[in-house]
N, CA, C, O and the ligand as a Tripos MOL2 file, in Angstrom:
@<TRIPOS>MOLECULE
protein
  305   303    77     0     0
PROTEIN
NO_CHARGES

@<TRIPOS>ATOM
      1 N           1.0440   -1.2010    0.0050 N.3       1 MET1
      2 CA          0.0370   -0.0640    0.0970 C.3       1 MET1
      3 C           0.9180    1.1660   -0.1440 C.2       1 MET1
      4 O           1.5080    1.3910    0.9130 O.2       1 MET1
      5 N           1.1970    1.8930   -0.9080 N.am      2 SER2
      6 CA          1.8430    3.0890   -1.1070 C.3       2 SER2
      7 C           1.0800    4.1360   -1.1720 C.2       2 SER2
      8 O           0.0100    4.0940   -1.7810 O.2       2 SER2
      9 N           1.5770    5.3800   -0.4700 N.am      3 LYS3
     10 CA          0.9550    6.6660   -0.2420 C.3       3 LYS3
     11 C           0.9400    7.1270   -1.6880 C.2       3 LYS3
     12 O           1.8540    6.9000   -2.4810 O.2       3 LYS3
     13 N          -0.3900    7.9220   -2.0170 N.am      4 PRO4
     14 CA         -0.5110    8.6320   -3.0970 C.3       4 PRO4
     15 C           0.4920    9.7380   -3.0650 C.2       4 PRO4
     16 O           0.8880   10.2270   -2.0070 O.2       4 PRO4
     17 N           0.9350   10.1600   -4.3590 N.am      5 LEU5
     18 CA          2.1590   11.3810   -4.3170 C.3       5 LEU5
     19 C           1.5900   12.6720   -3.5890 C.2       5 LEU5
     20 O           2.2350   13.4850   -2.9260 O.2       5 LEU5
     21 N           0.0970   12.6670   -3.8950 N.am      6 ASN6
     22 CA         -0.3170   13.9820   -3.1910 C.3       6 ASN6
     23 C          -0.3630   14.2790   -1.8820 C.2       6 ASN6
     24 O          -0.5650   15.4220   -1.4710 O.2       6 ASN6
     25 N          -0.1480   13.1110   -1.0230 N.am      7 ASN7
     26 CA          0.1360   13.1720    0.3430 C.3       7 ASN7
     27 C           1.4570   13.7710    0.7260 C.2       7 ASN7
     28 O           1.5850   14.3230    1.8190 O.2       7 ASN7
     29 N           2.4140   13.6870   -0.1060 N.am      8 GLU8
     30 CA          3.7450   14.3000    0.0050 C.3       8 GLU8
     31 C           3.7010   15.6100   -0.2550 C.2       8 GLU8
     32 O           4.3700   16.3590    0.4570 O.2       8 GLU8
     33 N           2.8310   16.1930   -1.4230 N.am      9 ARG9
     34 CA          2.7000   17.4730   -1.6420 C.3       9 ARG9
     35 C           2.1060   18.3090   -0.6430 C.2       9 ARG9
     36 O           2.4710   19.4670   -0.4440 O.2       9 ARG9
     37 N           1.0460   17.6370    0.0870 N.am     10 LEU10
     38 CA          0.4450   18.1780    1.2230 C.3      10 LEU10
     39 C           1.1910   18.4060    2.3630 C.2      10 LEU10
     40 O           1.1260   19.4500    3.0110 O.2      10 LEU10
     41 N           2.0600   17.2440    2.6900 N.am     11 GLN11
     42 CA          2.9480   17.2550    3.8040 C.3      11 GLN11
     43 C           3.9410   18.5370    3.7590 C.2      11 GLN11
     44 O           4.2740   19.2440    4.7100 O.2      11 GLN11
     45 N           4.3020   18.6380    2.4830 N.am     12 LYS12
     46 CA          5.4180   19.5880    2.3100 C.3      12 LYS12
     47 C           4.3730   20.9610    2.6800 C.2      12 LYS12
     48 O           4.6350   21.6430    3.6700 O.2      12 LYS12
     49 N           3.3770   21.2380    1.9430 N.am     13 ALA13
     50 CA          2.6310   22.3920    2.1850 C.3      13 ALA13
     51 C           2.3610   22.5190    3.8300 C.2      13 ALA13
     52 O           2.2360   23.6460    4.3080 O.2      13 ALA13
     53 N           2.2880   21.5050    4.5610 N.am     14 GLN14
     54 CA          1.8580   21.7070    6.0580 C.3      14 GLN14
     55 C           3.0210   22.2990    6.5790 C.2      14 GLN14
     56 O           2.9020   23.2710    7.3240 O.2      14 GLN14
     57 N           4.4100   21.7360    6.2190 N.am     15 GLU15
     58 CA          5.7190   21.9480    6.7180 C.3      15 GLU15
     59 C           5.8570   23.4900    6.7230 C.2      15 GLU15
     60 O           6.0000   24.3040    7.6350 O.2      15 GLU15
     61 N           5.7570   23.6070    5.2890 N.am     16 ILE16
     62 CA          5.8030   25.2440    5.0340 C.3      16 ILE16
     63 C           5.0090   26.1220    5.9830 C.2      16 ILE16
     64 O           5.5170   27.0360    6.6330 O.2      16 ILE16
     65 N           3.6230   25.7540    6.0210 N.am     17 ALA17
     66 CA          2.6440   26.5410    6.6630 C.3      17 ALA17
     67 C           3.0210   26.5170    8.2370 C.2      17 ALA17
     68 O           2.6970   27.4530    8.9680 O.2      17 ALA17
     69 N           3.7070   25.4190    8.6990 N.am     18 ALA18
     70 CA          3.9470   25.5260   10.0140 C.3      18 ALA18
     71 C           5.1300   26.4030   10.4000 C.2      18 ALA18
     72 O           5.2690   26.7500   11.5730 O.2      18 ALA18
     73 N           6.0910   26.8170    9.3350 N.am     19 ASN19
     74 CA          7.2320   27.3520    9.8610 C.3      19 ASN19
     75 C           7.4680   28.4920    8.5290 C.2      19 ASN19
     76 O           8.3980   28.3210    7.7410 O.2      19 ASN19
     77 N           6.6530   29.4820    8.4180 N.am     20 PRO20
     78 CA          6.4470   30.1750    7.1520 C.3      20 PRO20
     79 C           7.8920   31.2240    7.1860 C.2      20 PRO20
     80 O           8.3780   31.7090    6.1650 O.2      20 PRO20
     81 N           8.3410   31.4040    8.3390 N.am     21 SER21
     82 CA          9.4400   32.3740    8.2870 C.3      21 SER21
     83 C          10.8090   31.8490    7.5160 C.2      21 SER21
     84 O          11.6020   32.5580    6.8970 O.2      21 SER21
     85 N          10.8710   30.4980    7.7080 N.am     22 ALA22
     86 CA         11.9460   29.8410    6.7740 C.3      22 ALA22
     87 C          11.7460   29.9470    5.0660 C.2      22 ALA22
     88 O          12.5070   29.5340    4.1900 O.2      22 ALA22
     89 N          10.6240   30.5540    4.9540 N.am     23 TYR23
     90 CA         10.3720   30.4800    3.4000 C.3      23 TYR23
     91 C           9.8650   31.9900    2.7720 C.2      23 TYR23
     92 O           9.4390   32.9250    3.4500 O.2      23 TYR23
     93 N          10.0000   31.9700    1.5540 N.am     24 LYS24
     94 CA          9.4980   33.4080    0.7700 C.3      24 LYS24
     95 C           8.9370   32.6750   -0.4360 C.2      24 LYS24
     96 O           9.1020   31.5280   -0.8540 O.2      24 LYS24
     97 N           8.1090   33.8720   -0.9250 N.am     25 VAL25
     98 CA          7.3400   33.6170   -2.3190 C.3      25 VAL25
     99 C           7.8470   34.2240   -3.2320 C.2      25 VAL25
    100 O           8.1490   35.3590   -2.8640 O.2      25 VAL25
    101 N           8.1700   33.9640   -4.5770 N.am     26 CYS26
    102 CA          9.0070   34.2190   -5.6350 C.3      26 CYS26
    103 C           7.8570   35.2110   -6.2700 C.2      26 CYS26
    104 O           6.7700   34.6640   -6.4550 O.2      26 CYS26
    105 N           7.9550   36.5330   -6.6090 N.am     27 GLU27
    106 CA          7.0180   37.5500   -6.8720 C.3      27 GLU27
    107 C           6.8730   37.4920   -8.4660 C.2      27 GLU27
    108 O           6.0810   38.1540   -9.1360 O.2      27 GLU27
    109 N           7.8310   36.5330   -8.9400 N.am     28 ALA28
    110 CA          7.4490   36.4580  -10.6450 C.3      28 ALA28
    111 C           6.9650   35.1500  -10.9470 C.2      28 ALA28
    112 O           6.5060   35.0280  -12.0830 O.2      28 ALA28
    113 N           6.9530   34.0750  -10.1640 N.am     29 CYS29
    114 CA          6.5070   32.8670  -10.6090 C.3      29 CYS29
    115 C           5.5430   32.2380   -9.3260 C.2      29 CYS29
    116 O           4.8590   31.2490   -9.5890 O.2      29 CYS29
    117 N           5.5040   32.6770   -8.2760 N.am     30 ASP30
    118 CA          4.8960   32.1850   -7.1140 C.3      30 ASP30
    119 C           5.4540   30.8600   -6.5310 C.2      30 ASP30
    120 O           4.7600   30.0420   -5.9270 O.2      30 ASP30
    121 N           6.6180   30.7500   -6.7450 N.am     31 SER31
    122 CA          7.1260   29.6360   -6.3010 C.3      31 SER31
    123 C           7.5320   29.6500   -4.9150 C.2      31 SER31
    124 O           7.8480   30.7810   -4.5490 O.2      31 SER31
    125 N           7.6270   28.7380   -4.0070 N.am     32 ILE32
    126 CA          7.9520   28.8350   -2.6180 C.3      32 ILE32
    127 C           9.5760   28.4550   -2.5540 C.2      32 ILE32
    128 O           9.9170   27.3250   -2.9040 O.2      32 ILE32
    129 N          10.4460   29.3000   -2.1560 N.am     33 VAL33
    130 CA         11.7210   28.9710   -1.7350 C.3      33 VAL33
    131 C          12.2700   29.1760   -0.5400 C.2      33 VAL33
    132 O          11.7210   30.0400    0.1430 O.2      33 VAL33
    133 N          13.2130   28.6220   -0.0820 N.am     34 GLY34
    134 CA         13.9660   28.7300    1.2110 C.3      34 GLY34
    135 C          14.2300   30.0680    1.5100 C.2      34 GLY34
    136 O          14.5860   30.7560    0.5540 O.2      34 GLY34
    137 N          14.1220   30.7390    2.8720 N.am     35 SER35
    138 CA         14.2620   32.0340    2.8830 C.3      35 SER35
    139 C          15.7640   32.3740    2.6300 C.2      35 SER35
    140 O          16.0490   33.5680    2.5490 O.2      35 SER35
    141 N          16.7250   31.4710    2.5000 N.am     36 ALA36
    142 CA         18.0040   31.8780    2.2690 C.3      36 ALA36
    143 C          18.3340   31.8880    0.6460 C.2      36 ALA36
    144 O          19.4020   32.3470    0.2390 O.2      36 ALA36
    145 N          17.5350   31.4540   -0.0690 N.am     37 ALA37
    146 CA         17.7640   31.5100   -1.5600 C.3      37 ALA37
    147 C          17.8430   33.0240   -1.8540 C.2      37 ALA37
    148 O          17.2090   33.9380   -1.3270 O.2      37 ALA37
    149 N          18.7840   33.0630   -2.8340 N.am     38 VAL38
    150 CA         19.2750   34.6540   -3.3860 C.3      38 VAL38
    151 C          18.2470   34.7110   -4.8120 C.2      38 VAL38
    152 O          17.7080   35.7460   -5.2030 O.2      38 VAL38
    153 N          18.1320   33.5520   -5.3830 N.am     39 THR39
    154 CA         17.4310   33.6720   -6.6160 C.3      39 THR39
    155 C          16.5040   32.6580   -6.6370 C.2      39 THR39
    156 O          16.7290   31.6680   -5.9410 O.2      39 THR39
    157 N          15.3180   32.7250   -7.4250 N.am     40 CYS40
    158 CA         14.1850   31.6620   -7.5100 C.3      40 CYS40
    159 C          15.0720   30.4180   -8.1930 C.2      40 CYS40
    160 O          15.9800   30.6420   -8.9940 O.2      40 CYS40
    161 N          14.7510   29.3020   -7.8370 N.am     41 ALA41
    162 CA         15.2130   28.1370   -8.5400 C.3      41 ALA41
    163 C          14.6430   27.8290   -9.7180 C.2      41 ALA41
    164 O          15.2430   27.3180  -10.6640 O.2      41 ALA41
    165 N          13.1900   28.2020   -9.6910 N.am     42 ASN42
    166 CA         12.4460   28.0700  -10.7550 C.3      42 ASN42
    167 C          12.5740   29.0840  -12.0690 C.2      42 ASN42
    168 O          12.6090   28.6830  -13.2330 O.2      42 ASN42
    169 N          12.6420   30.5770  -11.6240 N.am     43 CYS43
    170 CA         12.5000   31.4430  -12.8870 C.3      43 CYS43
    171 C          13.6660   32.3150  -12.8380 C.2      43 CYS43
    172 O          13.8170   33.2070  -13.6730 O.2      43 CYS43
    173 N          14.6360   32.0640  -11.7430 N.am     44 HIS44
    174 CA         15.7070   32.9360  -11.5070 C.3      44 HIS44
    175 C          15.3900   34.4660  -11.2150 C.2      44 HIS44
    176 O          16.2300   35.3450  -11.4080 O.2      44 HIS44
    177 N          14.2760   34.6800  -10.7970 N.am     45 GLY45
    178 CA         13.7450   35.8550  -10.1340 C.3      45 GLY45
    179 C          14.6150   36.3870   -8.8850 C.2      45 GLY45
    180 O          15.4390   35.6440   -8.3530 O.2      45 GLY45
    181 N          14.4070   37.6370   -8.4650 N.am     46 TYR46
    182 CA         15.2260   37.8180   -7.2760 C.3      46 TYR46
    183 C          14.5280   38.6910   -6.5810 C.2      46 TYR46
    184 O          15.1470   39.3480   -5.7440 O.2      46 TYR46
    185 N          13.0230   38.9250   -6.7520 N.am     47 ARG47
    186 CA         12.2000   39.4790   -5.8660 C.3      47 ARG47
    187 C          11.2620   38.5840   -5.2530 C.2      47 ARG47
    188 O          10.5550   37.8380   -5.9300 O.2      47 ARG47
    189 N          11.2210   38.6330   -3.8070 N.am     48 PHE48
    190 CA         10.3930   37.8680   -3.1320 C.3      48 PHE48
    191 C           9.3310   38.5420   -2.0090 C.2      48 PHE48
    192 O           9.5200   39.6360   -1.4770 O.2      48 PHE48
    193 N           8.3670   37.8090   -1.8000 N.am     49 ASP49
    194 CA          7.5760   38.3410   -0.6950 C.3      49 ASP49
    195 C           7.7790   37.5020    0.3810 C.2      49 ASP49
    196 O           7.5210   36.3010    0.3120 O.2      49 ASP49
    197 N           8.2500   38.0710    1.4360 N.am     50 THR50
    198 CA          8.6070   37.2360    2.7960 C.3      50 THR50
    199 C           7.5210   37.2080    3.6660 C.2      50 THR50
    200 O           7.6200   36.6780    4.7720 O.2      50 THR50
    201 N           6.4880   37.7310    3.2710 N.am     51 SER51
    202 CA          5.3390   37.9180    4.5670 C.3      51 SER51
    203 C           4.6960   36.3380    4.8540 C.2      51 SER51
    204 O           4.3520   35.6500    3.8930 O.2      51 SER51
    205 N           4.5830   35.8940    6.0990 N.am     52 SER52
    206 CA          4.1530   34.9110    6.3460 C.3      52 SER52
    207 C           2.8170   34.4500    5.8670 C.2      52 SER52
    208 O           2.5390   33.2800    5.6020 O.2      52 SER52
    209 N           1.9890   35.5090    5.7760 N.am     53 THR53
    210 CA          0.5830   35.3890    5.2780 C.3      53 THR53
    211 C           0.6810   34.7080    3.9450 C.2      53 THR53
    212 O           0.1240   33.6460    3.6670 O.2      53 THR53
    213 N           1.5320   35.5040    3.0510 N.am     54 ARG54
    214 CA          1.7490   35.1730    1.6730 C.3      54 ARG54
    215 C           2.3070   33.7970    1.4940 C.2      54 ARG54
    216 O           1.9580   33.2170    0.4660 O.2      54 ARG54
    217 N           3.1310   33.1580    2.3340 N.am     55 VAL55
    218 CA          3.9580   32.0430    2.4780 C.3      55 VAL55
    219 C           2.9670   31.0720    2.7740 C.2      55 VAL55
    220 O           3.0190   30.0710    2.0590 O.2      55 VAL55
    221 N           1.9960   31.1050    3.7180 N.am     56 VAL56
    222 CA          0.9860   30.1700    4.0970 C.3      56 VAL56
    223 C          -0.1240   30.1650    3.1130 C.2      56 VAL56
    224 O          -0.6480   29.0750    2.8830 O.2      56 VAL56
    225 N          -0.5340   31.1530    2.5360 N.am     57 ASP57
    226 CA         -1.3900   31.0590    1.4940 C.3      57 ASP57
    227 C          -0.8350   30.3040    0.3510 C.2      57 ASP57
    228 O          -1.5250   29.4750   -0.2420 O.2      57 ASP57
    229 N           0.2090   30.5240    0.0690 N.am     58 GLN58
    230 CA          0.6760   29.8340   -1.3700 C.3      58 GLN58
    231 C           1.0840   28.4420   -1.0970 C.2      58 GLN58
    232 O           1.1640   27.6370   -2.0250 O.2      58 GLN58
    233 N           1.3640   28.0920    0.1990 N.am     59 ALA59
    234 CA          1.7670   26.7130    0.5060 C.3      59 ALA59
    235 C           0.4600   25.8360    0.5490 C.2      59 ALA59
    236 O           0.4830   24.6310    0.3020 O.2      59 ALA59
    237 N          -0.6890   26.5340    0.8820 N.am     60 ILE60
    238 CA         -2.0340   25.7330    0.9050 C.3      60 ILE60
    239 C          -2.2740   25.7620   -0.5120 C.2      60 ILE60
    240 O          -2.5710   24.7030   -1.0640 O.2      60 ILE60
    241 N          -2.1910   26.7830   -1.1550 N.am     61 PHE61
    242 CA         -2.6950   26.6540   -2.6600 C.3      61 PHE61
    243 C          -1.8070   25.6770   -3.3420 C.2      61 PHE61
    244 O          -2.3960   24.8220   -4.0030 O.2      61 PHE61
    245 N          -0.6250   25.6350   -3.3180 N.am     62 LEU62
    246 CA          0.3380   24.6880   -4.0280 C.3      62 LEU62
    247 C          -0.1920   23.3350   -3.4590 C.2      62 LEU62
    248 O          -0.5530   22.5370   -4.3240 O.2      62 LEU62
    249 N          -0.2950   22.9650   -2.2630 N.am     63 GLY63
    250 CA         -0.6230   21.6920   -1.7220 C.3      63 GLY63
    251 C          -2.0900   21.0440   -1.9630 C.2      63 GLY63
    252 O          -2.4360   19.8730   -1.8060 O.2      63 GLY63
    253 N          -2.8170   22.1200   -2.3750 N.am     64 THR64
    254 CA         -4.3900   21.6180   -2.6740 C.3      64 THR64
    255 C          -4.7110   21.7360   -4.2790 C.2      64 THR64
    256 O          -5.7030   21.1460   -4.7050 O.2      64 THR64
    257 N          -3.9770   22.4040   -5.0690 N.am     65 ARG65
    258 CA         -4.3480   22.7820   -6.1650 C.3      65 ARG65
    259 C          -4.6680   21.6300   -7.1440 C.2      65 ARG65
    260 O          -5.5180   21.8490   -8.0080 O.2      65 ARG65
    261 N          -3.9800   20.2500   -7.0820 N.am     66 LYS66
    262 CA         -4.4580   19.3570   -7.7360 C.3      66 LYS66
    263 C          -5.6980   18.7790   -6.9670 C.2      66 LYS66
    264 O          -5.7990   18.6960   -5.7430 O.2      66 LYS66
    265 N          -6.7830   18.3270   -8.0650 N.am     67 LYS67
    266 CA         -8.1100   18.0580   -7.4400 C.3      67 LYS67
    267 C          -7.8210   16.7410   -6.6540 C.2      67 LYS67
    268 O          -7.1790   15.8290   -7.1750 O.2      67 LYS67
    269 N          -8.3270   16.6660   -5.3510 N.am     68 THR68
    270 CA         -8.2160   15.7070   -4.4900 C.3      68 THR68
    271 C          -9.6760   15.8960   -3.6450 C.2      68 THR68
    272 O         -10.5330   16.7680   -3.7910 O.2      68 THR68
    273 N          -9.6360   14.8260   -2.7690 N.am     69 SER69
    274 CA        -10.8180   14.7210   -1.8840 C.3      69 SER69
    275 C         -10.0990   15.4710   -0.4740 C.2      69 SER69
    276 O         -10.7340   15.4700    0.5800 O.2      69 SER69
    277 N          -8.9870   15.9850   -0.5420 N.am     70 VAL70
    278 CA         -8.7710   16.6150    0.4730 C.3      70 VAL70
    279 C          -9.2270   18.2250    0.7900 C.2      70 VAL70
    280 O          -9.2250   19.0970   -0.0790 O.2      70 VAL70
    281 N          -9.5750   18.4200    2.0570 N.am     71 THR71
    282 CA        -10.1650   19.6210    2.2960 C.3      71 THR71
    283 C          -9.1710   20.6240    2.9380 C.2      71 THR71
    284 O          -8.2140   20.1710    3.5660 O.2      71 THR71
    285 N          -9.3250   21.7920    2.8300 N.am     72 ALA72
    286 CA         -8.3660   22.6890    3.4310 C.3      72 ALA72
    287 C          -8.4940   22.6130    5.0190 C.2      72 ALA72
    288 O          -7.6640   23.2060    5.7080 O.2      72 ALA72
    289 N          -9.3910   21.9820    5.5230 N.am     73 ALA73
    290 CA         -9.4120   21.6260    7.1740 C.3      73 ALA73
    291 C          -8.1360   20.6380    7.6940 C.2      73 ALA73
    292 O          -7.5410   20.6170    8.7720 O.2      73 ALA73
    293 N          -7.9800   19.8680    6.5210 N.am     74 ASP74
    294 CA         -6.5480   18.9830    6.8220 C.3      74 ASP74
    295 C          -5.3830   19.7900    6.9290 C.2      74 ASP74
    296 O          -4.4530   19.2060    7.4840 O.2      74 ASP74
    297 N          -5.1570   20.9200    6.5760 N.am     75 LEU75
    298 CA         -4.0540   21.8500    6.7060 C.3      75 LEU75
    299 C          -3.7550   22.4060    7.8550 C.2      75 LEU75
    300 O          -2.6110   22.6990    8.2010 O.2      75 LEU75
    301 N          -4.9560   22.6130    8.6260 N.am     76 ALA76
    302 CA         -4.9870   23.4820    9.9110 C.3      76 ALA76
    303 C          -4.3100   22.7640   10.9360 C.2      76 ALA76
    304 O          -4.2010   23.2510   12.0610 O.2      76 ALA76
    305 ZN         10.2420   32.4350   -9.4300 Zn       77 ZN77
@<TRIPOS>BOND
     1     1     2 1
     2     2     3 1
     3     3     4 2
     4     3     5 am
     5     5     6 1
     6     6     7 1
     7     7     8 2
     8     7     9 am
     9     9    10 1
    10    10    11 1
    11    11    12 2
    12    11    13 am
    13    13    14 1
    14    14    15 1
    15    15    16 2
    16    15    17 am
    17    17    18 1
    18    18    19 1
    19    19    20 2
    20    19    21 am
    21    21    22 1
    22    22    23 1
    23    23    24 2
    24    23    25 am
    25    25    26 1
    26    26    27 1
    27    27    28 2
    28    27    29 am
    29    29    30 1
    30    30    31 1
    31    31    32 2
    32    31    33 am
    33    33    34 1
    34    34    35 1
    35    35    36 2
    36    35    37 am
    37    37    38 1
    38    38    39 1
    39    39    40 2
    40    39    41 am
    41    41    42 1
    42    42    43 1
    43    43    44 2
    44    43    45 am
    45    45    46 1
    46    46    47 1
    47    47    48 2
    48    47    49 am
    49    49    50 1
    50    50    51 1
    51    51    52 2
    52    51    53 am
    53    53    54 1
    54    54    55 1
    55    55    56 2
    56    55    57 am
    57    57    58 1
    58    58    59 1
    59    59    60 2
    60    59    61 am
    61    61    62 1
    62    62    63 1
    63    63    64 2
    64    63    65 am
    65    65    66 1
    66    66    67 1
    67    67    68 2
    68    67    69 am
    69    69    70 1
    70    70    71 1
    71    71    72 2
    72    71    73 am
    73    73    74 1
    74    74    75 1
    75    75    76 2
    76    75    77 am
    77    77    78 1
    78    78    79 1
    79    79    80 2
    80    79    81 am
    81    81    82 1
    82    82    83 1
    83    83    84 2
    84    83    85 am
    85    85    86 1
    86    86    87 1
    87    87    88 2
    88    87    89 am
    89    89    90 1
    90    90    91 1
    91    91    92 2
    92    91    93 am
    93    93    94 1
    94    94    95 1
    95    95    96 2
    96    95    97 am
    97    97    98 1
    98    98    99 1
    99    99   100 2
   100    99   101 am
   101   101   102 1
   102   102   103 1
   103   103   104 2
   104   103   105 am
   105   105   106 1
   106   106   107 1
   107   107   108 2
   108   107   109 am
   109   109   110 1
   110   110   111 1
   111   111   112 2
   112   111   113 am
   113   113   114 1
   114   114   115 1
   115   115   116 2
   116   115   117 am
   117   117   118 1
   118   118   119 1
   119   119   120 2
   120   119   121 am
   121   121   122 1
   122   122   123 1
   123   123   124 2
   124   123   125 am
   125   125   126 1
   126   126   127 1
   127   127   128 2
   128   127   129 am
   129   129   130 1
   130   130   131 1
   131   131   132 2
   132   131   133 am
   133   133   134 1
   134   134   135 1
   135   135   136 2
   136   135   137 am
   137   137   138 1
   138   138   139 1
   139   139   140 2
   140   139   141 am
   141   141   142 1
   142   142   143 1
   143   143   144 2
   144   143   145 am
   145   145   146 1
   146   146   147 1
   147   147   148 2
   148   147   149 am
   149   149   150 1
   150   150   151 1
   151   151   152 2
   152   151   153 am
   153   153   154 1
   154   154   155 1
   155   155   156 2
   156   155   157 am
   157   157   158 1
   158   158   159 1
   159   159   160 2
   160   159   161 am
   161   161   162 1
   162   162   163 1
   163   163   164 2
   164   163   165 am
   165   165   166 1
   166   166   167 1
   167   167   168 2
   168   167   169 am
   169   169   170 1
   170   170   171 1
   171   171   172 2
   172   171   173 am
   173   173   174 1
   174   174   175 1
   175   175   176 2
   176   175   177 am
   177   177   178 1
   178   178   179 1
   179   179   180 2
   180   179   181 am
   181   181   182 1
   182   182   183 1
   183   183   184 2
   184   183   185 am
   185   185   186 1
   186   186   187 1
   187   187   188 2
   188   187   189 am
   189   189   190 1
   190   190   191 1
   191   191   192 2
   192   191   193 am
   193   193   194 1
   194   194   195 1
   195   195   196 2
   196   195   197 am
   197   197   198 1
   198   198   199 1
   199   199   200 2
   200   199   201 am
   201   201   202 1
   202   202   203 1
   203   203   204 2
   204   203   205 am
   205   205   206 1
   206   206   207 1
   207   207   208 2
   208   207   209 am
   209   209   210 1
   210   210   211 1
   211   211   212 2
   212   211   213 am
   213   213   214 1
   214   214   215 1
   215   215   216 2
   216   215   217 am
   217   217   218 1
   218   218   219 1
   219   219   220 2
   220   219   221 am
   221   221   222 1
   222   222   223 1
   223   223   224 2
   224   223   225 am
   225   225   226 1
   226   226   227 1
   227   227   228 2
   228   227   229 am
   229   229   230 1
   230   230   231 1
   231   231   232 2
   232   231   233 am
   233   233   234 1
   234   234   235 1
   235   235   236 2
   236   235   237 am
   237   237   238 1
   238   238   239 1
   239   239   240 2
   240   239   241 am
   241   241   242 1
   242   242   243 1
   243   243   244 2
   244   243   245 am
   245   245   246 1
   246   246   247 1
   247   247   248 2
   248   247   249 am
   249   249   250 1
   250   250   251 1
   251   251   252 2
   252   251   253 am
   253   253   254 1
   254   254   255 1
   255   255   256 2
   256   255   257 am
   257   257   258 1
   258   258   259 1
   259   259   260 2
   260   259   261 am
   261   261   262 1
   262   262   263 1
   263   263   264 2
   264   263   265 am
   265   265   266 1
   266   266   267 1
   267   267   268 2
   268   267   269 am
   269   269   270 1
   270   270   271 1
   271   271   272 2
   272   271   273 am
   273   273   274 1
   274   274   275 1
   275   275   276 2
   276   275   277 am
   277   277   278 1
   278   278   279 1
   279   279   280 2
   280   279   281 am
   281   281   282 1
   282   282   283 1
   283   283   284 2
   284   283   285 am
   285   285   286 1
   286   286   287 1
   287   287   288 2
   288   287   289 am
   289   289   290 1
   290   290   291 1
   291   291   292 2
   292   291   293 am
   293   293   294 1
   294   294   295 1
   295   295   296 2
   296   295   297 am
   297   297   298 1
   298   298   299 1
   299   299   300 2
   300   299   301 am
   301   301   302 1
   302   302   303 1
   303   303   304 2
@<TRIPOS>SUBSTRUCTURE
     1 MET1         2 RESIDUE 1 A MET
     2 SER2         6 RESIDUE 1 A SER
     3 LYS3        10 RESIDUE 1 A LYS
     4 PRO4        14 RESIDUE 1 A PRO
     5 LEU5        18 RESIDUE 1 A LEU
     6 ASN6        22 RESIDUE 1 A ASN
     7 ASN7        26 RESIDUE 1 A ASN
     8 GLU8        30 RESIDUE 1 A GLU
     9 ARG9        34 RESIDUE 1 A ARG
    10 LEU10       38 RESIDUE 1 A LEU
    11 GLN11       42 RESIDUE 1 A GLN
    12 LYS12       46 RESIDUE 1 A LYS
    13 ALA13       50 RESIDUE 1 A ALA
    14 GLN14       54 RESIDUE 1 A GLN
    15 GLU15       58 RESIDUE 1 A GLU
    16 ILE16       62 RESIDUE 1 A ILE
    17 ALA17       66 RESIDUE 1 A ALA
    18 ALA18       70 RESIDUE 1 A ALA
    19 ASN19       74 RESIDUE 1 A ASN
    20 PRO20       78 RESIDUE 1 A PRO
    21 SER21       82 RESIDUE 1 A SER
    22 ALA22       86 RESIDUE 1 A ALA
    23 TYR23       90 RESIDUE 1 A TYR
    24 LYS24       94 RESIDUE 1 A LYS
    25 VAL25       98 RESIDUE 1 A VAL
    26 CYS26      102 RESIDUE 1 A CYS
    27 GLU27      106 RESIDUE 1 A GLU
    28 ALA28      110 RESIDUE 1 A ALA
    29 CYS29      114 RESIDUE 1 A CYS
    30 ASP30      118 RESIDUE 1 A ASP
    31 SER31      122 RESIDUE 1 A SER
    32 ILE32      126 RESIDUE 1 A ILE
    33 VAL33      130 RESIDUE 1 A VAL
    34 GLY34      134 RESIDUE 1 A GLY
    35 SER35      138 RESIDUE 1 A SER
    36 ALA36      142 RESIDUE 1 A ALA
    37 ALA37      146 RESIDUE 1 A ALA
    38 VAL38      150 RESIDUE 1 A VAL
    39 THR39      154 RESIDUE 1 A THR
    40 CYS40      158 RESIDUE 1 A CYS
    41 ALA41      162 RESIDUE 1 A ALA
    42 ASN42      166 RESIDUE 1 A ASN
    43 CYS43      170 RESIDUE 1 A CYS
    44 HIS44      174 RESIDUE 1 A HIS
    45 GLY45      178 RESIDUE 1 A GLY
    46 TYR46      182 RESIDUE 1 A TYR
    47 ARG47      186 RESIDUE 1 A ARG
    48 PHE48      190 RESIDUE 1 A PHE
    49 ASP49      194 RESIDUE 1 A ASP
    50 THR50      198 RESIDUE 1 A THR
    51 SER51      202 RESIDUE 1 A SER
    52 SER52      206 RESIDUE 1 A SER
    53 THR53      210 RESIDUE 1 A THR
    54 ARG54      214 RESIDUE 1 A ARG
    55 VAL55      218 RESIDUE 1 A VAL
    56 VAL56      222 RESIDUE 1 A VAL
    57 ASP57      226 RESIDUE 1 A ASP
    58 GLN58      230 RESIDUE 1 A GLN
    59 ALA59      234 RESIDUE 1 A ALA
    60 ILE60      238 RESIDUE 1 A ILE
    61 PHE61      242 RESIDUE 1 A PHE
    62 LEU62      246 RESIDUE 1 A LEU
    63 GLY63      250 RESIDUE 1 A GLY
    64 THR64      254 RESIDUE 1 A THR
    65 ARG65      258 RESIDUE 1 A ARG
    66 LYS66      262 RESIDUE 1 A LYS
    67 LYS67      266 RESIDUE 1 A LYS
    68 THR68      270 RESIDUE 1 A THR
    69 SER69      274 RESIDUE 1 A SER
    70 VAL70      278 RESIDUE 1 A VAL
    71 THR71      282 RESIDUE 1 A THR
    72 ALA72      286 RESIDUE 1 A ALA
    73 ALA73      290 RESIDUE 1 A ALA
    74 ASP74      294 RESIDUE 1 A ASP
    75 LEU75      298 RESIDUE 1 A LEU
    76 ALA76      302 RESIDUE 1 A ALA
    77 ZN77       305 GROUP 0 **** ****
């Protein structure tokens, strides 16, 4: 019985949402990168939104955008 891939995605989202200060959101492509990153690994952008609200919002969005039976309550 293997875990569906989506659980890993959700787990990562929870991890990020629990510790938003360790991450930031790329303003160019909305990727979440570690707070120590100088440029975005995805688009090489260098402008980031470091507000935890934005990081948490984005983590939940990325964790749930694939259509699943998981609800937002599971992230709380
Ligand atoms: Zn980017």
